[in-house]
C-alpha positions as semicolon CSV with decimal commas, in nm:
position;residue;x (nm);y (nm);z (nm)
1;M;18,859;8,630;5,427
2;K;18,659;8,489;5,712
3;R;18,778;8,143;5,811
4;T;18,558;7,851;5,912
5;P;18,605;7,773;6,281
6;I;18,821;7,470;6,344
7;Y;18,537;7,282;6,522
8;L;18,316;7,319;6,214
9;T;18,599;7,202;5,991
10;I;18,599;6,879;6,189
11;F;18,225;6,852;6,251
12;L;18,085;6,909;5,903
13;P;18,272;6,627;5,720
14;T;18,196;6,394;6,011
15;Y;17,828;6,489;6,000
16;G;17,821;6,437;5,624
17;L;17,974;6,090;5,659
18;L;17,727;6,004;5,934
19;W;17,434;6,120;5,718
20;L;17,563;5,908;5,429
21;L;17,587;5,598;5,650
22;I;17,233;5,653;5,785
23;S;17,104;5,693;5,430
24;L;17,272;5,371;5,317
25;I;17,130;5,182;5,615
26;T;16,783;5,320;5,540
27;I;16,811;5,215;5,177
28;A;16,928;4,867;5,280
29;Q;16,619;4,828;5,499
30;V;16,371;4,893;5,218
31;P;16,172;4,564;5,198
32;Y;16,165;4,364;4,878
33;Y;15,841;4,203;4,770
34;N;15,860;3,891;4,557
35;A;15,534;4,000;4,396
36;S;15,714;4,296;4,238
37;S;15,905;4,058;4,009
38;Q;15,574;3,972;3,840
39;F;15,469;4,331;3,770
40;F;15,624;4,509;3,473
41;D;15,541;4,772;3,212
42;I;15,238;4,614;3,045
43;A;15,208;4,872;2,764
44;G;15,192;4,725;2,413
45;E;14,988;4,487;2,203
46;W;14,891;4,152;2,352
47;V;14,742;3,854;2,167
48;N;14,587;3,523;2,263
49;S;14,807;3,251;2,117
50;S;14,589;2,963;2,237
51;D;14,383;2,745;2,004
52;K;14,094;2,792;2,247
53;I;13,990;3,153;2,314
54;D;13,736;3,195;2,593
55;R;13,662;3,563;2,554
56;I;13,962;3,796;2,506
57;Q;14,142;3,767;2,172
58;G;14,378;4,055;2,244
59;L;14,449;4,380;2,426
60;I;14,615;4,702;2,316
61;I;14,741;4,866;2,634
62;S;14,854;5,229;2,638
63;K;15,042;5,400;2,919
64;T;14,879;5,721;3,042
65;I;15,064;5,862;3,342
66;V;15,304;5,696;3,587
67;N;15,211;5,328;3,630
68;T;14,859;5,377;3,495
69;Y;14,717;5,231;3,176
70;R;14,418;5,213;2,944
71;A;14,330;4,899;2,749
72;Q;14,137;4,845;2,428
73;P;14,011;4,487;2,424
74;R;13,930;4,265;2,128
75;Y;13,637;4,046;2,229
76;W;13,596;3,699;2,079
77;V;13,228;3,637;2,001
78;K;13,107;3,335;1,801
79;G;13,437;3,295;1,621
80;K;13,477;3,665;1,536
81;A;13,682;3,943;1,694
82;M;13,502;4,258;1,803
83;T;13,697;4,567;1,909
84;L;13,550;4,741;2,215
85;K;13,607;5,088;2,352
86;Q;13,912;5,175;2,558
87;V;13,879;5,123;2,935
88;P;14,097;5,245;3,227
89;L;14,295;4,991;3,430
90;K;14,310;5,034;3,806
91;I;14,596;4,870;3,991
92;S;14,478;4,691;4,307
93;E;14,724;4,601;4,580
94;Q;14,447;4,407;4,753
95;E;14,376;4,188;4,449
96;L;14,733;4,199;4,309
97;A;14,602;4,265;3,960
98;Y;14,480;4,537;3,724
99;I;14,101;4,574;3,753
100;T;13,856;4,702;3,492
101;S;13,517;4,632;3,330
102;I;13,503;4,493;2,975
103;G;13,181;4,447;2,780
104;S;12,949;4,597;3,041
105;A;12,971;4,817;3,347
106;D;12,863;4,525;3,566
107;S;13,145;4,298;3,451
108;K;13,477;4,256;3,625
109;C;13,805;4,191;3,451
110;M;14,122;4,101;3,642
111;I;14,449;4,127;3,448
112;M;14,731;3,947;3,628
113;P;15,084;3,994;3,491
114;I;15,309;3,689;3,520
115;V;15,664;3,604;3,410
116;V;15,749;3,250;3,297
117;D;16,117;3,180;3,221
118;G;16,169;3,545;3,132
119;E;15,862;3,567;2,909
120;Q;15,601;3,826;3,007
121;R;15,237;3,715;2,996
122;L;14,895;3,838;3,106
123;R;14,646;3,600;3,269
124;V;14,300;3,753;3,222
125;Y;13,990;3,665;3,424
126;N;13,663;3,810;3,290
127;M;13,344;3,776;3,495
128;L;12,999;3,877;3,377
129;A;12,720;3,978;3,614
130;G;12,353;3,882;3,588
131;P;12,052;4,113;3,620
132;S;12,061;4,088;4,001
133;G;12,432;4,158;4,021
134;E;12,539;3,798;4,086
135;W;12,835;3,658;3,892
136;M;12,709;3,428;3,618
137;D;13,004;3,348;3,395
138;L;13,384;3,327;3,408
139;A;13,626;3,320;3,116
140;I;14,001;3,271;3,149
141;D;14,251;3,371;2,879
142;E;14,629;3,398;2,868
143;L;14,791;3,659;2,644
144;V;15,146;3,710;2,518
145;R;15,304;4,009;2,353
146;N;15,238;4,043;1,982
147;D;15,610;4,003;1,918
148;G;15,612;3,713;2,165
149;D;15,728;3,463;1,901
150;R;16,068;3,630;1,902
151;A;16,065;3,659;2,281
152;R;15,977;3,291;2,322
153;A;16,242;3,190;2,070
154;N;16,501;3,382;2,270
155;A;16,376;3,260;2,607
156;Q;16,621;3,033;2,781
157;I;16,469;2,692;2,844
158;Q;16,523;2,608;3,209
159;T;16,526;2,273;3,380
160;F;16,262;2,245;3,648
161;D;16,285;2,021;3,954
162;V;15,945;2,053;4,118
163;E;16,046;1,870;4,437
164;S;16,354;2,075;4,524
165;E;16,208;2,405;4,407
166;M;15,856;2,393;4,552
167;A;15,826;2,132;4,828
168;G;15,822;2,265;5,182
169;Y;15,671;2,546;5,386
170;W;15,558;2,880;5,242
171;V;15,425;3,195;5,411
172;N;15,225;3,484;5,268
173;E;15,461;3,777;5,207
174;W;15,180;4,027;5,272
175;T;15,039;4,101;5,617
176;E;14,718;4,252;5,476
177;N;14,440;4,090;5,276
178;Q;14,549;3,738;5,362
179;Y;14,310;3,464;5,261
180;I;14,575;3,194;5,304
181;P;14,847;3,278;5,560
182;H;15,069;2,977;5,490
183;F;15,077;2,625;5,348
184;Q;15,300;2,321;5,305
185;L;15,360;2,141;4,976
186;V;15,438;1,772;5,033
187;S;15,647;1,572;4,786
188;E;15,686;1,202;4,720
189;N;15,894;1,019;4,460
190;G;16,007;1,337;4,288
191;K;15,671;1,512;4,254
192;L;15,433;1,717;4,465
193;T;15,146;1,508;4,598
194;K;14,962;1,711;4,863
195;A;14,907;2,060;5,000
196;R;14,838;2,124;5,369
197;L;14,642;2,446;5,382
198;Y;14,557;2,714;5,635
199;R;14,300;2,988;5,587
200;N;14,202;3,302;5,776
201;I;13,844;3,261;5,892
202;N;13,687;3,536;6,104
203;G;14,029;3,676;6,182
204;K;14,182;3,346;6,295
205;E;14,407;3,095;6,120
206;R;14,235;2,762;6,063
207;N;14,378;2,435;5,940
208;I;14,145;2,352;5,652
209;G;14,300;2,016;5,574
210;E;14,520;1,825;5,334
211;Y;14,438;1,807;4,963
212;D;14,577;1,612;4,669
213;I;14,767;1,791;4,393
214;T;14,618;1,643;4,080
215;K;14,824;1,775;3,788
216;Q;15,094;2,007;3,656
217;D;15,044;2,273;3,389
218;D;15,359;2,244;3,178
219;N;15,281;2,583;3,026
220;D;15,396;2,765;3,342
221;Y;15,493;2,484;3,587
222;S;15,177;2,542;3,797
223;Q;15,089;2,262;4,040
224;I;14,710;2,234;4,044
225;L;14,485;2,129;4,329
226;E;14,116;2,072;4,262
227;S;13,854;2,012;4,530
228;Y;13,479;2,044;4,585
229;N;13,278;2,212;4,858
230;N;12,925;2,093;4,779
231;D;12,859;2,239;4,431
232;L;13,155;2,479;4,445
233;Q;13,466;2,367;4,255
234;I;13,789;2,514;4,391
235;S;14,099;2,519;4,172
236;M;14,428;2,635;4,323
237;R;14,722;2,706;4,092
238;F;15,057;2,706;4,274
239;R;15,282;2,873;4,013
240;P;15,654;2,901;4,092
241;I;15,810;3,245;4,049
242;R;16,133;3,152;3,873
243;I;16,421;3,397;3,841
244;Q;16,735;3,281;3,659
245;G;16,611;2,925;3,671
246;Q;16,539;2,914;4,045
247;T;16,211;2,938;4,234
248;T;16,210;3,244;4,463
249;G;15,841;3,244;4,551
250;I;15,498;3,108;4,467
251;D;15,218;3,293;4,291
252;L;14,893;3,130;4,406
253;I;14,574;3,194;4,208
254;V;14,251;3,050;4,347
255;E;13,947;3,006;4,119
256;E;13,614;2,923;4,285
257;V;13,341;2,833;4,034
258;Y;13,000;2,668;4,081
259;D;12,893;2,367;3,877
260;D;12,675;2,587;3,657
261;G;12,981;2,793;3,556
262;S;12,906;3,099;3,769
263;P;13,209;3,219;3,966
264;E;13,215;3,273;4,340
265;Q;13,547;3,458;4,342
266;V;13,901;3,467;4,205
267;Y;14,191;3,584;4,419
268;R;14,569;3,594;4,410
269;Q;14,833;3,564;4,686
270;F;15,215;3,568;4,684
271;F;15,431;3,348;4,908
272;V;15,796;3,319;5,011
273;R;15,993;3,044;5,182
274;D;15,905;3,011;5,549
275;P;16,208;3,109;5,764
276;D;16,082;2,866;6,031
277;A;16,061;2,576;5,785
278;A;16,311;2,356;5,971
279;K;16,127;2,395;6,302
280;K;15,793;2,328;6,134
281;A;15,926;2,016;5,962
282;V;16,035;1,870;6,296
283;G;15,710;1,978;6,461
284;T;15,496;1,824;6,188
285;E;15,663;1,484;6,237
286;I;15,621;1,505;6,613
287;I;15,252;1,594;6,586
288;R;15,193;1,310;6,342
289;G;15,364;1,069;6,585
290;I;15,152;1,160;6,888
291;E;14,808;1,124;6,732
292;G;14,583;0,923;6,962
293;E;14,458;0,907;7,320
294;W;14,690;0,978;7,615
295;I;14,621;0,888;7,978
296;N;14,782;1,060;8,277
297;V;14,992;0,808;8,471
298;R;14,858;0,967;8,790
299;S;14,489;0,893;8,813
300;R;14,439;1,211;9,015
301;G;14,648;1,431;8,791
302;A;14,529;1,781;8,700
303;T;14,476;1,670;8,339
304;P;14,357;1,306;8,330
305;K;14,338;1,271;7,951
306;I;14,452;1,429;7,623
307;L;14,302;1,337;7,287
308;I;14,499;1,434;6,972
309;H;14,326;1,404;6,634
310;R;14,441;1,554;6,303
311;G;14,682;1,784;6,483
312;V;14,422;1,922;6,727
313;A;14,465;1,845;7,098
314;T;14,168;1,826;7,334
315;F;14,251;1,854;7,705
316;F;14,026;1,707;7,975
317;I;14,002;1,786;8,347
318;S;13,819;1,609;8,629
319;C;13,474;1,745;8,709
320;D;13,156;1,649;8,896
321;N;12,912;1,748;8,623
322;S;13,059;1,553;8,333
323;P;12,830;1,560;8,027
324;T;12,950;1,209;7,934
325;N;12,926;1,069;8,292
326;D;13,293;0,969;8,294
327;G;13,405;1,235;8,539
328;L;13,577;1,439;8,267
329;C;13,505;1,780;8,117
330;K;13,679;1,949;7,825
331;L;13,926;2,216;7,927
332;G;13,967;2,324;7,567
333;H;14,092;2,214;7,227
334;K;14,332;2,376;6,985
335;E;14,571;2,294;6,704
336;L;14,923;2,195;6,806
337;V;15,207;2,399;6,660
338;P;15,588;2,359;6,656
339;M;15,775;2,520;6,944
340;D;16,140;2,574;7,033
341;D;16,366;2,291;7,151
342;A;16,199;2,038;6,916
343;M;15,873;2,042;7,109
344;V;15,512;2,110;7,011
345;G;15,236;2,276;7,202
346;T;14,957;2,530;7,206
347;V;14,808;2,820;7,400
348;L;14,463;2,801;7,560
349;K;14,303;3,132;7,655
350;S;14,008;3,184;7,887
351;I;13,843;3,498;8,020
352;V;14,089;3,504;8,314
353;T;14,401;3,301;8,219
354;V;14,646;3,219;7,943
355;R;14,762;2,857;7,958
356;T;15,078;2,766;7,759
357;I;15,115;2,392;7,707
358;S;15,430;2,227;7,570
359;I;15,470;1,858;7,484
360;D;15,808;1,684;7,493
361;T;15,855;1,344;7,326
362;H;16,234;1,327;7,350
363;L;16,244;1,088;7,643
364;D;16,486;0,798;7,672
365;I;16,207;0,547;7,711
366;N;16,068;0,632;7,365
367;S;16,396;0,526;7,202
368;Y;16,439;0,212;7,409
369;N;16,597;-0,060;7,195
370;G;16,433;0,087;6,884
371;E;16,122;-0,099;6,995
372;F;15,866;0,180;6,957
373;E;15,777;0,323;6,618
374;E;15,592;0,611;6,784
375;P;15,627;0,773;7,127
376;V;15,460;0,586;7,411
377;I;15,535;0,844;7,682
378;I;15,505;1,225;7,663
379;A;15,587;1,494;7,915
380;V;15,337;1,781;7,920
381;T;15,433;2,107;8,089
382;T;15,169;2,370;8,164
383;E;15,241;2,732;8,252
384;V;14,947;2,950;8,355
385;E;14,942;3,330;8,364
386;D;14,673;3,586;8,424
387;L;14,579;3,826;8,146
388;Q;14,851;4,068;8,265
389;G;15,119;3,801;8,220
390;V;15,171;3,733;8,591
391;P;15,234;3,362;8,667
392;I;14,965;3,194;8,873
393;A;15,050;2,972;9,169
394;A;15,125;2,607;9,085
395;S;15,218;2,711;8,731
396;G;15,496;2,534;8,547
397;H;15,408;2,179;8,653
398;T;15,484;1,877;8,433
399;E;15,265;1,570;8,394
400;I;15,351;1,235;8,236
401;F;15,113;1,066;7,992
402;K;15,113;0,716;7,846
403;R;14,964;0,622;7,510
404;K;14,643;0,431;7,576
405;G;14,674;0,060;7,499
406;S;15,053;0,060;7,463
407;Y;15,274;-0,189;7,644
408;I;15,608;-0,088;7,790
409;P;15,836;-0,375;7,897
410;P;15,980;-0,353;8,250
411;E;16,333;-0,354;8,104
412;A;16,266;-0,007;7,962
413;F;16,272;0,120;8,322
414;G;16,580;-0,081;8,418
415;I;16,366;-0,344;8,592
416;T;16,524;-0,690;8,582
417;D;16,431;-1,027;8,731
418;A;16,671;-0,964;9,018
419;N;16,486;-0,661;9,141
420;Q;16,126;-0,747;9,042
421;Q;16,034;-0,775;9,409
422;N;16,117;-0,406;9,461
423;T;15,939;-0,270;9,155
424;T;15,653;-0,133;9,360
425;K;15,898;0,120;9,506
426;K;16,015;0,239;9,169
427;P;15,851;0,570;9,071
428;N;15,800;0,465;8,710
429;H;15,659;0,117;8,770
430;F;15,300;0,235;8,726
431;L;15,379;0,317;8,365
432;I;15,379;-0,053;8,285
433;D;15,010;-0,096;8,358
434;D;14,715;0,068;8,182
């Protein structure tokens, strides 16, 4: 019998073990999407258990091949149910729903699976199109399984603490098809009160403002924000994804409907906790504390003035052709964002340079005697590089700015009556005067 060479006897088991370890590492790196917890086998009979039925009384969904379905809808028309023909459902990763047409080829139906305290439900949006193809009507129905009474009876009732489970910073778990990249839910006195929202507009993130959260839907814990943009009503439903009684993500459904009832669009996004939440929380407080106008303590400084309003900083430089005849021109303006080392800042890009600006408020003078509620002095460091990342001469300089109209007592600089006569020699004395 031919024997296996001794080097193979050693190599093969070692190779097999190595292959097993690589396989396990590969498996461990498979990403998990929170959205997947809301998608399940939707086959079966679904009924509308609400007293108010907008359009869909029920669905009978049949599985065809792997993860594909056909649905036979029961339409609710003038108080009577009408069974329509079976239609195919198309899963859409972009819209995070099953898409089909019900009633007419020009209609659009979005079936969004959701799970509330272990109970499976379908949230159904049905839009009808007019003769010119524009959306003219939107109906919203929520369905449960036909045997849902037993499922609801067996569902474990969970306690829900909206503040601890939903307040804070959330980021979109998808990198594609982002309408809203991230947001912050603000709490006060045990409930959510506001949402600070960002939206992708023309490929860039924009701060679109702060909006009041007006109510909670106890049916699924959704926190609801309603706002108007002219005659367009925007309703945002922040629904917590709760697994074993804890919120692991947020399922956001946005409904945009005109006053006449015609829909603009409906879309869905999934969010997870922001890993940079702590840094953003610190940064948000800093940005809120430095709102206002800041004057360079050196009248001939490179940046004479900074104006910060609603988190956006506008930087001014000296110029001869000032449009406002004050000797100042705008260098640029951009939203401030949290940075490392408990600082905030931004990046200004031009056709030739990239200017990184960081703002530091953690100066001893700002904590003097607990006298100042907000910073009165900031240190602004600017680093300038060309488009290839090479630092430009005079980069990395720091300038000191004083809040316009603020008064800083001489004692904050260690100036006492005994040495008042020498204050003109002290480098910080000019900070006392406007």
